[in-house]
VOBA-1610 file (N, C-alpha, C; in pm, whole numbers, padded with zeros to 5 digits, always signed):
BEGIN
Unk-05307-00762+01541Unk-05225-00657+01596Unk-05079-00700+01613Unk-05059-00826+01663Unk-04923-00877+01679Unk-04853-00885+01545Unk-04926-00928+01442Unk-04867-00940+01310Unk-04825-00803+01258Unk-04906-00701+01285Unk-04874-00565+01243Unk-04747-00517+01312Unk-04729-00544+01440Unk-04609-00505+01515Unk-04486-00575+01458Unk-04500-00705+01433Unk-04387-00781+01378Unk-04348-00725+01242Unk-04447-00697+01160Unk-04420-00641+01029Unk-04353-00504+01042Unk-04401-00423+01136Unk-04342-00291+01159Unk-04197-00303+01203Unk-04169-00398+01291Unk-04031-00418+01339Unk-03942-00463+01224Unk-03992-00555+01142Unk-03914-00602+01028Unk-03885-00489+00929Unk-03984-00406+00904Unk-03965-00292+00814Unk-03862-00196+00872Unk-03871-00168+01002Unk-03775-00079+01068Unk-03633-00135+01061Unk-03618-00264+01084Unk-03487-00328+01076Unk-03434-00320+00932Unk-03518-00346+00835Unk-03477-00340+00694Unk-03431-00200+00656Unk-03504-00098+00703Unk-03466+00041+00674Unk-03332+00074+00739Unk-03312+00031+00863Unk-03186+00058+00934Unk-03069-00008+00863Unk-03083-00135+00826Unk-02977-00206+00756Unk-02948-00139+00623Unk-03052-00100+00552Unk-03036-00034+00424Unk-02961+00098+00440Unk-02995+00174+00543Unk-02929+00302+00568Unk-02781+00281+00599Unk-02749+00179+00677Unk-02609+00149+00709Unk-02533+00110+00584Unk-02594+00029+00500Unk-02529-00015+00377Unk-02505+00102+00284Unk-02603+00193+00274Unk-02586+00312+00191Unk-02474+00399+00244Unk-02464+00411+00376Unk-02360+00493+00436Unk-02223+00436+00403Unk-02207+00302+00413Unk-02081+00239+00380Unk-02049+00257+00233Unk-02149+00248+00147Unk-02127+00260+00004Unk-02087+00403-00034Unk-02120+00502+00049Unk-02091+00641+00020Unk-01947+00681+00049Unk-01869+00592+00110Unk-01729+00625+00136Unk-01660+00634+00001Unk-01623+00755-00034Unk-01559+00776-00162Unk-01410+00747-00152Unk-01360+00682-00254Unk-01217+00655-00260Unk-01151+00779-00319Unk-01064+00844-00241Unk-00999+00964-00292Unk-00900+00931-00404Unk-00878+01028-00488Unk-00778+01015-00593Unk-00639+01032-00532Unk-00536+00982-00599Unk-00400+01002-00546Unk-00366+01150-00539Unk-00294+01187-00435Unk-00250+01326-00419Unk-00115+01344-00487Unk-00088+01466-00527Unk+00042+01498-00588Unk+00143+01527-00478Unk+00265+01484-00499Unk+00372+01515-00404Unk+00402+01664-00405Unk+00434+01717-00288Unk+00471+01858-00278Unk+00574+01872-00166Unk+00620+01992-00145Unk+00716+02018-00036Unk+00655+01987+00101Unk+00522+01987+00111Unk+00453+01957+00237Unk+00433+01808+00259Unk+00469+01724+00161Unk+00454+01578+00174Unk+00569+01526+00260Unk+00536+01492+00384Unk+00637+01451+00482Unk+00615+01304+00518Unk+00723+01229+00525Unk+00717+01087+00556Unk+00662+01061+00695Unk+00573+00965+00704Unk+00508+00931+00831Unk+00609+00884+00936Unk+00703+00801+00897Unk+00799+00747+00992Unk+00926+00832+01003Unk+00975+00883+00891Unk+01104+00954+00894Unk+01090+01105+00919Unk+00971+01159+00901Unk+00946+01304+00918Unk+01035+01389+00827Unk+01069+01333+00712Unk+01148+01406+00614Unk+01061+01431+00491Unk+01096+01533+00414Unk+01021+01562+00291Unk+01037+01445+00195Unk+00927+01395+00146Unk+00927+01278+00057Unk+01006+01307-00070Unk+01002+01431-00118Unk+01073+01466-00241Unk+01224+01452-00228Unk+01276+01439-00107Unk+01420+01422-00085Unk+01465+01278-00108Unk+01372+01186-00128Unk+01404+01044-00140Unk+01375+00994-00280Unk+01458+00902-00325Unk+01441+00846-00458Unk+01361+00717-00451Unk+01319+00669-00567Unk+01250+00542-00575Unk+01101+00552-00552Unk+01033+00435-00552Unk+00887+00433-00537Unk+00842+00476-00398Unk+00725+00534-00394Unk+00667+00586-00269Unk+00529+00524-00248Unk+00473+00551-00130Unk+00336+00509-00101Unk+00263+00625-00035Unk+00134+00632-00059Unk+00047+00726+00012Unk-00077+00649+00053Unk-00116+00669+00178Unk-00231+00598+00232Unk-00336+00701+00272Unk-00457+00679+00224Unk-00569+00765+00258Unk-00651+00693+00364Unk-00670+00759+00478Unk-00742+00701+00591Unk-00884+00756+00597Unk-00973+00675+00651Unk-01110+00720+00672Unk-01109+00842+00764Unk-01191+00938+00735Unk-01207+01059+00816Unk-01082+01145+00824Unk-00994+01135+00724Unk-00876+01220+00718Unk-00862+01269+00574Unk-00875+01400+00550Unk-00872+01449+00412Unk-00732+01449+00349Unk-00628+01426+00430Unk-00491+01430+00379Unk-00428+01291+00384Unk-00355+01255+00279Unk-00289+01124+00283Unk-00172+01125+00380Unk-00133+01007+00425Unk-00008+00996+00498Unk+00093+00938+00398Unk+00214+00988+00404Unk+00317+00959+00303Unk+00424+00867+00358Unk+00483+00789+00266Unk+00591+00699+00301Unk+00699+00709+00195Unk+00824+00725+00239Unk+00935+00742+00146Unk+00975+00611+00080Unk+00923+00501+00129Unk+00941+00370+00066Unk+00808+00296+00069Unk+00782+00218-00033Unk+00660+00137-00037Unk+00663+00037+00079Unk+00780-00015+00109Unk+00796-00110+00219Unk+00736-00054+00348Unk+00760+00073+00375Unk+00709+00136+00497Unk+00557+00151+00494Unk+00502+00179+00377Unk+00356+00188+00364Unk+00289+00054+00390Unk+00348-00053+00337Unk+00293-00187+00361Unk+00308-00222+00509Unk+00421-00185+00568Unk+00441-00210+00712Unk+00333-00139+00792Unk+00297-00018+00753Unk+00195+00058+00825Unk+00061-00017+00826Unk+00018-00065+00709Unk-00114-00131+00704Unk-00112-00269+00768Unk+00007-00326+00785Unk+00018-00458+00848Unk+00052-00452+00996Unk+00097-00339+01042Unk+00144-00326+01180Unk+00029-00335+01280Unk+00043-00419+01381Unk-00062-00429+01483Unk-00077-00299+01563Unk+00026-00216+01565Unk+00019-00089+01639Unk-00062+00016+01567Unk-00076+00004+01437Unk-00150+00101+01358Unk-00292+00050+01339Unk-00386+00113+01402Unk-00525+00068+01394Unk-00610+00165+01313Unk-00551+00220+01211Unk-00621+00315+01125Unk-00699+00241+01017Unk-00807+00302+00970Unk-00886+00243+00863Unk-00840+00301+00729Unk-00760+00223+00656Unk-00712+00267+00526Unk-00824+00252+00423Unk-00853+00360+00353Unk-00954+00358+00247Unk-00888+00308+00119Unk-00767+00357+00092Unk-00692+00316-00027Unk-00544+00339-00003Unk-00462+00252-00063Unk-00317+00266-00060Unk-00271+00281-00204Unk-00204+00392-00233Unk-00150+00414-00366Unk+00001+00396-00363Unk+00055+00337-00470Unk+00198+00318-00486Unk+00236+00358-00627Unk+00364+00390-00649Unk+00409+00426-00783Unk+00427+00301-00868Unk+00365+00300-00985Unk+00384+00194-01082Unk+00519+00221-01150Unk+00620+00144-01112Unk+00754+00169-01165Unk+00766+00128-01311Unk+00670+00055-01363Unk+00667+00025-01506Unk+00629+00146-01589Unk+00559+00241-01529Unk+00519+00364-01598Unk+00616+00479-01570Unk+00699+00464-01468Unk+00792+00571-01431Unk+00898+00588-01539Unk+00928+00711-01572Unk+01031+00736-01673Unk+01171+00730-01612Unk+01178+00744-01479Unk+01307+00730-01411Unk+01285+00675-01270Unk+01381+00599-01222Unk+01373+00536-01090Unk+01369+00642-00979Unk+01456+00741-00988Unk+01470+00837-00878Unk+01342+00913-00848Unk+01273+00959-00949Unk+01152+01038-00929Unk+01041+00986-01021Unk+00963+00890-00971Unk+00864+00822-01056Unk+00756+00911-01116Unk+00723+01023-01054Unk+00623+01114-01108Unk+00484+01091-01051Unk+00403+01195-01057Unk+00268+01190-01000Unk+00165+01123-01092Unk+00206+01088-01212Unk+00112+01022-01303Unk+00128+00869-01301Unk+00198+00817-01200Unk+00224+00673-01194Unk+00152+00604-01077Unk+00068+00675-01002Unk+00003+00616-00885Unk-00099+00510-00926Unk-00094+00394-00858Unk-00192+00287-00878Unk-00234+00233-00741Unk-00349+00171-00737Unk-00398+00109-00615Unk-00312-00013-00584Unk-00262-00022-00463Unk-00174-00134-00423Unk-00244-00269-00438Unk-00375-00272-00426Unk-00448-00399-00440Unk-00437-00455-00581Unk-00416-00370-00680Unk-00407-00414-00818Unk-00263-00433-00864Unk-00166-00400-00781Unk-00025-00402-00821Unk+00038-00540-00806Unk+00148-00557-00878Unk+00238-00672-00865Unk+00365-00616-00805Unk+00421-00684-00708Unk+00537-00632-00635Unk+00657-00724-00652Unk+00774-00661-00662Unk+00899-00736-00662Unk+00960-00719-00524Unk+00991-00831-00461Unk+01060-00829-00331Unk+01191-00904-00345Unk+01288-00867-00263Unk+01416-00936-00263Unk+01507-00902-00379Unk+01485-00790-00446Unk+01572-00753-00558Unk+01697-00681-00506Unk+01787-00650-00598Unk+01908-00576-00561Unk+01882-00426-00548Unk+01768-00379-00593Unk+01735-00236-00585Unk+01689-00202-00444Unk+01733-00088-00394Unk+01690-00042-00262Unk+01596+00077-00278Unk+01526+00108-00171Unk+01432+00218-00171Unk+01496+00350-00131Unk+01413+00450-00114Unk+01456+00585-00084Unk+01534+00601+00045Unk+01520+00508+00138Unk+01594+00514+00264Unk+01714+00418+00262Unk+01743+00361+00143Unk+01858+00274+00129Unk+01839+00133+00184Unk+01715+00092+00204Unk+01685-00041+00259Unk+01609-00123+00155Unk+01593-00254+00179Unk+01518-00337+00083Unk+01381-00275+00053Unk+01342-00287-00072Unk+01218-00222-00115Unk+01117-00324-00167Unk+00993-00285-00160Unk+00881-00357-00221Unk+00848-00274-00345Unk+00883-00324-00463Unk+00877-00243-00585Unk+00750-00276-00663Unk+00661-00178-00677Unk+00531-00202-00742Unk+00533-00184-00893Unk+00452-00267-00958Unk+00432-00260-01102Unk+00284-00279-01132Unk+00239-00221-01241Unk+00099-00232-01280Unk+00063-00364-01345Unk+00164-00439-01393Unk+00134-00569-01452Unk+00245-00668-01421Unk+00208-00794-01423Unk+00299-00902-01384Unk+00416-00915-01481Unk+00394-00894-01609Unk+00501-00911-01708Unk+00613-00810-01686Unk+00578-00686-01658Unk+00680-00584-01634Unk+00757-00614-01506Unk+00685-00661-01404Unk+00752-00699-01279Unk+00848-00815-01303Unk+00807-00913-01382Unk+00893-01028-01413Unk+01016-00985-01492Unk+00999-00894-01585Unk+01113-00843-01662Unk+01212-00772-01569Unk+01159-00700-01470Unk+01245-00632-01372Unk+01327-00734-01294Unk+01265-00847-01253Unk+01338-00948-01175Unk+01449-01014-01258Unk+01427-01026-01388Unk+01530-01085-01473Unk+01657-01001-01470Unk+01641-00872-01454Unk+01756-00781-01452Unk+01809-00753-01311Unk+01720-00754-01211Unk+01758-00709-01076Unk+01739-00814-00967Unk+01697-00933-01003Unk+01673-01037-00904Unk+01540-01016-00833Unk+01510-01105-00740Unk+01388-01095-00661Unk+01280-01188-00711Unk+01163-01173-00653Unk+01048-01253-00693Unk+00925-01165-00700Unk+00827-01208-00780Unk+00705-01130-00804Unk+00592-01188-00719Unk+00524-01100-00645Unk+00410-01139-00562Unk+00305-01029-00569Unk+00185-01062-00525Unk+00084-00958-00509Unk+00084-00915-00362Unk+00004-00818-00328Unk+00005-00758-00196Unk-00005-00862-00084Unk-00099-00953-00095Unk-00117-01054+00010Unk+00000-01151+00019Unk+00080-01161-00087Unk+00194-01253-00089Unk+00322-01195-00033Unk+00321-01069+00006Unk+00440-01009+00066Unk+00449-01060+00210Unk+00556-01131+00244Unk+00568-01183+00381Unk+00576-01069+00483Unk+00506-01083+00594Unk+00512-00981+00698Unk+00655-00953+00742Unk+00736-01056+00752Unk+00874-01039+00797Unk+00953-00949+00701Unk+00916-00946+00575Unk+00985-00862+00477Unk+00962-00714+00504Unk+00843-00679+00552Unk+00813-00538+00576Unk+00817-00500+00725Unk+00797-00596+00812Unk+00795-00567+00955Unk+00923-00611+01027Unk+01000-00698+00963Unk+01121-00751+01025Unk+01237-00652+01017Unk+01346-00687+01083Unk+01464-00599+01082Unk+01525-00589+00943Unk+01588-00477+00917Unk+01656-00453+00789Unk+01799-00504+00802Unk+01855-00552+00692Unk+01995-00592+00693Unk+02018-00730+00750Unk+01940-00825+00705Unk+01957-00962+00754Unk+02078-01029+00691Unk+02150-00957+00611Unk+02269-01014+00547Unk+02249-01026+00398Unk+02360-01022+00326Unk+02353-01027+00181Unk+02301-01160+00130Unk+02314-01266+00209Unk+02273-01397+00163Unk+02129-01433+00199Unk+02056-01340+00260Unk+01917-01369+00298Unk+01834-01392+00173Unk+01754-01494+00173Unk+01667-01526+00062Unk+01523-01510+00107Unk+01439-01455+00020Unk+01299-01436+00050Unk+01221-01557+00000Unk+01133-01607+00083Unk+01042-01713+00040Unk+00900-01666+00064Unk+00803-01741+00022Unk+00664-01702+00041Unk+00624-01707+00188Unk+00701-01773+00272Unk+00664-01783+00414Unk+00750-01693+00501Unk+00850-01631+00446Unk+00932-01544+00529Unk+01073-01535+00476Unk+01165-01512+00565Unk+01304-01496+00526Unk+01380-01620+00567Unk+01448-01682+00474Unk+01532-01798+00502Unk+01677-01753+00492Unk+01760-01801+00579Unk+01902-01764+00567Unk+01986-01881+00527
//
């Protein structure tokens, strides 16, 4: 009888764990949304279409609408900020290697930020006129961009927190390193 109870408990635990795993696996990753007049920046509360350069959209768990950012830098700041405790399902950014123009990259250029290569510390600024985190779909295109505009190529985890969370305008001579900002 004891063995039957133990077996029953083990089966019940296995079913519960399996159900939880299936529930987690069912979280569907939404497709990128198209920009519209209703796409308003999370931090600036301005229409995203009013800003030039690459953008970010973050899809949160249990929210059918993305939150928008007029600069990729701001989107990365959101997911890294200790004040933001949202569960991001996916972060999409504009692949500037596919964009036909810098000002308006287009809705066919969205890529998952986890797969992107980013240029930081370049001479190009974002839609709010501040330093930008410029996404590319491949490392070679990002490297070619740095040859023309300066900066360095990193992946998402290599973007220093200080670059996205620190103050803007540290001076023209500020240099970006893998550990932060050196002056």
